[in-house]
C-alpha positions as semicolon CSV with decimal commas, in nm:
position;residue;x (nm);y (nm);z (nm)
1;M;-0,349;-2,879;1,355
2;L;-0,473;-2,887;0,997
3;N;-0,803;-2,779;1,099
4;D;-0,635;-2,494;1,270
5;L;-0,421;-2,430;0,975
6;I;-0,680;-2,409;0,760
7;T;-0,876;-2,170;1,000
8;F;-0,599;-1,934;0,997
9;G;-0,532;-1,934;0,649
10;L;-0,892;-1,843;0,532
11;T;-0,870;-1,600;0,821
12;A;-0,557;-1,418;0,681
13;L;-0,694;-1,435;0,347
14;A;-0,995;-1,261;0,446
15;G;-0,853;-1,005;0,678
16;Y;-0,556;-0,954;0,402
17;F;-0,828;-0,887;0,168
18;A;-0,965;-0,640;0,344
19;I;-0,699;-0,450;0,416
20;A;-0,519;-0,453;0,095
21;N;-0,848;-0,417;-0,099
22;P;-0,757;-0,479;-0,453
23;L;-1,071;-0,359;-0,554
24;S;-0,985;0,005;-0,473
25;A;-0,613;-0,027;-0,588
26;T;-0,689;-0,070;-0,944
27;P;-0,860;0,228;-0,986
28;I;-0,534;0,446;-0,890
29;F;-0,311;0,250;-1,051
30;I;-0,504;0,292;-1,363
31;A;-0,478;0,682;-1,268
32;L;-0,048;0,677;-1,185
33;T;-0,029;0,515;-1,527
34;T;-0,274;0,681;-1,805
35;G;-0,087;0,714;-2,108
36;D;0,237;0,477;-1,993
37;S;0,283;0,187;-2,258
38;P;0,123;-0,160;-2,207
39;E;0,455;-0,280;-2,128
40;I;0,545;0,000;-1,872
41;R;0,209;-0,083;-1,683
42;R;0,270;-0,477;-1,694
43;T;0,633;-0,376;-1,519
44;I;0,444;-0,167;-1,278
45;A;0,208;-0,354;-1,162
46;R;0,452;-0,649;-1,147
47;N;0,665;-0,468;-0,940
48;A;0,370;-0,298;-0,746
49;V;0,297;-0,624;-0,608
50;L;0,669;-0,786;-0,578
51;T;0,729;-0,465;-0,340
52;A;0,449;-0,500;-0,133
53;L;0,455;-0,886;-0,134
54;A;0,851;-0,809;-0,018
55;V;0,750;-0,571;0,270
56;V;0,489;-0,825;0,387
57;V;0,751;-1,107;0,414
58;T;0,965;-0,878;0,562
59;F;0,771;-0,783;0,833
60;S;0,630;-1,151;0,894
61;V;0,961;-1,290;0,954
62;A;1,123;-0,998;1,118
63;G;0,865;-0,688;1,214
64;K;0,906;-0,682;1,577
65;L;1,308;-0,693;1,531
66;I;1,279;-0,415;1,251
67;F;1,061;-0,226;1,519
68;E;1,285;-0,252;1,843
69;T;1,582;-0,204;1,647
70;F;1,501;0,123;1,471
71;G;1,287;0,280;1,746
72;I;0,953;0,272;1,511
73;T;0,646;0,273;1,642
74;M;0,294;0,188;1,418
75;A;0,172;0,539;1,487
76;A;0,504;0,684;1,344
77;L;0,470;0,447;0,990
78;R;0,099;0,551;0,988
79;I;0,189;0,942;0,992
80;A;0,468;0,904;0,735
81;G;0,265;0,665;0,495
82;G;-0,007;0,884;0,540
83;I;0,154;1,230;0,449
84;L;0,317;1,056;0,134
85;V;-0,065;0,900;0,037
86;S;-0,190;1,281;0,077
87;I;0,075;1,470;-0,099
88;V;0,036;1,213;-0,422
89;G;-0,354;1,237;-0,386
90;Y;-0,333;1,605;-0,394
91;Q;-0,159;1,648;-0,710
92;M;-0,379;1,384;-0,852
93;L;-0,682;1,613;-0,774
94;Q;-0,497;1,916;-0,909
95;G;-0,452;1,695;-1,227
96;R;-0,087;1,771;-1,226
97;S;0,229;1,533;-1,245
98;S;0,360;1,448;-0,888
99;S;0,727;1,369;-0,830
100;V;0,557;1,008;-0,884
101;Q;0,445;1,066;-1,206
102;V;0,595;1,176;-1,502
103;P;0,508;1,334;-1,895
104;S;0,398;1,049;-2,112
105;Q;0,426;1,247;-2,404
106;V;0,776;1,122;-2,538
107;S;0,843;1,030;-2,887
108;G;0,951;0,664;-2,949
109;D;0,808;0,373;-2,855
110;I;1,144;0,364;-2,583
111;P;1,144;0,628;-2,308
112;P;1,462;0,770;-2,226
113;A;1,602;0,627;-1,925
114;D;1,532;0,895;-1,626
115;I;1,150;0,926;-1,776
116;L;1,146;0,543;-1,777
117;R;1,281;0,525;-1,428
118;A;1,022;0,799;-1,306
119;Q;0,759;0,614;-1,481
120;L;0,865;0,270;-1,284
121;S;0,942;0,443;-0,958
122;V;0,526;0,459;-0,880
123;A;0,557;0,053;-0,831
124;I;0,735;0,118;-0,542
125;S;0,540;0,427;-0,418
126;P;0,269;0,506;-0,359
127;L;0,143;0,186;-0,512
128;G;0,350;-0,127;-0,374
129;M;0,411;0,060;-0,061
130;P;0,169;0,239;0,105
131;M;-0,168;0,170;-0,126
132;I;-0,117;-0,264;-0,123
133;A;0,147;-0,301;0,177
134;G;0,039;0,002;0,402
135;P;0,047;0,004;0,801
136;G;-0,262;-0,164;0,854
137;T;-0,100;-0,475;0,641
138;I;0,192;-0,461;0,783
139;A;0,043;-0,447;1,125
140;T;-0,172;-0,730;1,000
141;A;0,153;-0,909;0,875
142;V;0,323;-0,884;1,238
143;G;-0,005;-1,009;1,415
144;F;-0,017;-1,299;1,209
145;S;0,300;-1,402;1,239
146;A;0,292;-1,336;1,634
147;N;0,109;-1,719;1,619
148;P;0,360;-1,983;1,806
149;G;0,500;-2,200;1,540
150;F;0,716;-2,099;1,196
151;L;0,458;-2,265;0,970
152;Y;0,131;-2,030;1,062
153;T;0,364;-1,746;0,972
154;I;0,422;-1,934;0,609
155;V;0,028;-1,936;0,588
156;S;0,017;-1,566;0,632
157;I;0,257;-1,481;0,392
158;T;0,101;-1,738;0,108
159;A;-0,242;-1,572;0,213
160;F;-0,108;-1,232;0,084
161;A;0,080;-1,390;-0,207
162;A;-0,308;-1,474;-0,324
163;I;-0,413;-1,125;-0,234
164;A;-0,086;-0,990;-0,465
165;S;-0,178;-1,211;-0,748
166;I;-0,560;-1,108;-0,717
167;T;-0,430;-0,719;-0,692
168;Y;-0,222;-0,819;-1,041
169;L;-0,474;-0,946;-1,251
170;M;-0,684;-0,646;-1,181
171;F;-0,435;-0,422;-1,278
172;M;-0,393;-0,608;-1,593
173;Q;-0,779;-0,534;-1,692
174;A;-0,697;-0,151;-1,622
175;P;-0,674;-0,113;-1,987
176;R;-1,055;-0,269;-2,087
177;I;-1,159;-0,025;-1,775
178;V;-0,946;0,286;-1,945
179;R;-1,135;0,195;-2,309
180;F;-1,506;0,143;-2,124
181;L;-1,472;0,520;-1,958
182;G;-1,333;0,725;-2,217
183;E;-1,096;1,041;-2,163
184;T;-1,312;1,258;-2,089
185;N;-1,468;1,003;-1,761
186;L;-1,098;0,850;-1,692
187;T;-1,004;1,264;-1,611
188;V;-1,321;1,285;-1,357
189;V;-1,235;0,963;-1,214
190;T;-0,833;1,040;-1,173
191;R;-0,973;1,401;-0,983
192;L;-1,214;1,187;-0,801
193;M;-0,962;0,891;-0,700
194;G;-0,718;1,197;-0,595
195;L;-0,947;1,318;-0,330
196;I;-1,003;0,978;-0,223
197;V;-0,665;0,918;-0,235
198;A;-0,589;1,205;-0,045
199;T;-0,819;1,120;0,224
200;I;-0,744;0,781;0,248
201;G;-0,387;0,955;0,376
202;V;-0,556;1,199;0,612
203;E;-0,707;0,937;0,787
204;M;-0,356;0,725;0,813
205;V;-0,244;1,056;1,020
206;L;-0,538;1,088;1,185
207;T;-0,527;0,728;1,293
208;G;-0,104;0,735;1,370
209;V;-0,171;1,074;1,607
210;G;-0,471;0,909;1,785
211;D;-0,225;0,602;1,850
212;A;0,055;0,805;1,947
213;A;-0,158;0,998;2,180
214;R;-0,316;0,712;2,347
215;D;0,027;0,562;2,374
216;F;0,157;0,862;2,573
217;I;-0,121;0,853;2,807
218;Q;-0,077;0,508;2,851
219;S;0,252;0,618;2,916
220;V;0,164;0,904;3,168
221;Q;-0,049;0,709;3,328
222;M;0,213;0,452;3,431
223;V;0,461;0,657;3,566
224;P;0,398;0,620;3,965
225;L;0,318;0,927;4,143
226;A;0,522;1,090;4,382
227;R;0,392;1,023;4,769
228;P;0,321;1,373;4,944
């Protein structure tokens, strides 16, 4: 039993790391928090990983029930998440502040309440979801929780918590990365990450459309044909 749990835990850890991919999320975090104060960056990093962890815990415990109650399919979730990510990526590519980014040029150490809320909103979307806890991560969490025994669900959540901790630590290294790159190179990286984010969004949409088409074809094939 213990050996099975250890093997399952290592599998879950590797699976979550490959899908959540803290390495790819860190440059996006840098691009979305450029110009923010260290306190705000720390708050965004903490809220982002906590949001992702909350999403994984929720879907690990009650994922199937949520999908069945609201009639949500993984295909629809991938399409919706892909559209959101594509919009953010496109606006990053254009060098404009999107609805999830705000100007950092504000007077004083403490920005106005509305600007502060807008700055912190990137922690929920797109960083927490769908960048860290995206459709793939949610599907993985639901799949891991399908193992018999609630203990496997706890191990799965613990594995993702470890990945969330790694992600937070990498986010905290963002200032060093920014100083290393410099302002000019950071602008180039921001545009490049915008292209990558938009590409990720398009890929999510295409995957969702493909899954929806596959499900539709399977449902049609299951319909009994009328006898002549």
